[in-house]
C-alpha positions, 0 to 999 in steps of 0.5 A: 950789575954783572959779575964782569962789572964787579971784576972790572970795578976791582981791577979799575979801582986798583989802577984808578983810586978816584974812579973807585971812590966815585963808583963806591959813592954812587953805589952807596 
């Protein structure tokens, strides 16, 4: 994973909770 991805993840997570939850589920 790139650092940019992490920042984008946090930014996108705030805008879209569903995407954040799905991403976390895939990561964990």
